[in-house]
C-alpha positions in Angstrom: 37.4 30.0 -22.7 34.3 31.7 -24.0 31.6 31.9 -21.3 28.7 32.1 -23.7 29.5 28.7 -25.0 30.4 26.9 -21.9 30.2 23.1 -21.8 29.0 23.1 -18.2 25.3 22.4 -17.6 23.3 25.4 -16.5 21.5 24.9 -13.2 17.8 25.6 -13.3 16.7 27.2 -10.1 14.2 25.1 -8.2 15.0 21.9 -10.1 15.1 18.7 -8.0 17.6 16.0 -8.5 16.6 13.0 -10.5 17.3 9.4 -9.7 20.0 9.4 -12.5 21.7 12.3 -10.9 21.6 10.6 -7.5 23.3 7.5 -9.1 26.0 9.8 -10.5 26.5 11.2 -7.0 26.8 7.7 -5.6 29.4 6.6 -8.2 31.4 9.8 -7.9 31.5 9.5 -4.1 32.6 5.9 -4.4 35.4 7.0 -6.8 36.5 9.6 -4.2 35.4 12.8 -5.9 34.8 15.9 -3.8 31.4 17.4 -3.4 32.4 20.5 -5.3 33.5 18.4 -8.3 30.2 16.5 -8.3 28.3 19.8 -8.1 30.3 21.2 -11.0 29.6 18.1 -13.0 25.8 18.3 -12.3 25.6 22.0 -12.6 24.2 22.8 -9.2 25.5 24.1 -5.9 27.8 22.2 -3.5 25.3 22.7 -0.7 22.6 21.0 -2.7 24.9 18.0 -3.1 25.9 18.0 0.6 22.2 18.0 1.6 21.6 15.2 -0.7 24.5 13.2 0.7 23.3 13.7 4.2 19.7 12.7 3.2 20.8 9.4 1.5 23.6 8.2 3.8 23.0 4.9 5.4 25.0 2.9 8.0 26.6 -0.3 6.9 28.0 -3.1 9.0 26.2 -2.2 12.3 27.1 1.5 12.1 30.9 1.1 11.5 30.8 2.5 8.0 28.5 5.0 6.3 27.9 5.3 2.6 25.6 7.3 0.3 23.0 5.2 -1.5 21.0 6.7 -4.4 17.9 4.6 -3.8 17.8 5.7 -0.1 18.1 9.3 -1.2 15.3 8.9 -3.7 13.0 7.2 -1.2 13.6 9.9 1.5 13.0 12.5 -1.2 9.7 10.9 -2.2 8.5 10.6 1.4 9.3 14.3 2.0 7.6 15.2 -1.2 4.3 13.6 -0.1 4.2 16.1 2.8 4.4 19.1 0.5 1.4 21.1 -0.7 -1.6 22.7 0.8 -3.7 20.5 3.1 -7.4 20.2 2.9 -9.5 22.3 5.3 -12.2 19.6 5.4 -11.2 18.0 8.7 -10.3 21.3 10.4 -13.7 22.8 9.7 -15.9 19.8 10.6 -18.2 22.0 12.8 -19.1 24.2 9.8 -19.5 21.1 7.5 -21.9 19.6 10.0 -23.8 22.9 10.2 -24.2 22.9 6.4 -25.3 19.2 6.3 -27.9 19.8 9.0 -29.4 22.9 7.4 -29.3 21.4 3.9 -31.4 18.4 4.8 -33.6 19.8 7.6 -34.4 23.2 6.3 -33.8 22.8 2.6 -31.1 25.5 2.3 -28.8 25.5 -0.7 -25.0 25.3 -0.1 -24.7 29.0 -1.0 -27.3 30.0 1.6 -25.6 27.8 4.2 -22.2 29.4 3.6 -23.5 33.0 3.5 -26.0 32.8 6.3 -23.5 31.3 8.7 -21.3 34.4 8.2 -24.2 36.8 8.3 -25.6 35.5 11.6 -22.1 35.4 13.1 -22.3 31.7 14.0 -19.0 31.1 12.3 -16.1 33.4 11.5 -14.5 33.7 8.1 -11.7 31.4 9.3 -14.1 28.7 10.4 -15.9 28.4 7.0 -15.2 27.5 3.4 -16.6 29.2 0.3 -19.5 27.9 -1.7 -17.3 26.6 -4.5 -15.3 24.5 -2.0 -18.6 23.0 -0.7 -19.5 22.0 -4.2 -16.1 20.5 -4.7 -16.5 18.5 -1.4 -19.8 17.2 -2.8 -18.1 16.2 -6.1 -15.3 14.4 -4.2 -17.8 12.5 -2.1 -16.5 13.9 1.2 -20.0 15.0 2.4 -23.2 13.1 2.9 -24.8 15.4 0.4 -24.7 13.9 -3.1 -25.1 15.5 -6.5 -28.6 14.0 -6.9 -29.6 16.0 -3.8 -28.8 19.2 -5.6 -31.7 19.6 -8.1 -30.3 22.6 -10.0 -26.9 21.0 -10.5 -28.3 18.0 -12.3 -30.2 20.3 -14.8 -27.1 22.2 -15.8 -24.9 20.9 -18.7 -21.3 21.9 -17.7 -19.7 20.1 -20.7 -18.6 22.5 -23.4 
């Protein structure tokens, strides 16, 4: 057999299983295939298949029998996927956000002045603040009580190219 022209699927590192592949796992397990045979067919590692089987196994008949279900594996995957990614620092840095809002409205400081002066005076450390660009993103997203019409220079600028 020539290895350059193998009929086996090449596994792409970091690729997640699709629902169709989960259905294949379900049918092959129902037919009595081993995990290694399923992994060979799908072109991925046996440990990936065993993790997936563990993730999607449900108890049937009051716990007397356990079986892999593709839809259960897919739903657990989607729930876990929701918890991935970087979390927003907005709630963690509420003290700094309140500082910015207070000085913006009471003293007329810009968002850039608020961010830089809090660091310069030592009221907040670098880990307690967010950068100026993030403050403007929070305004755009509507997370702060400061609105775009409160920023006079921002409305004058044409950002569309």
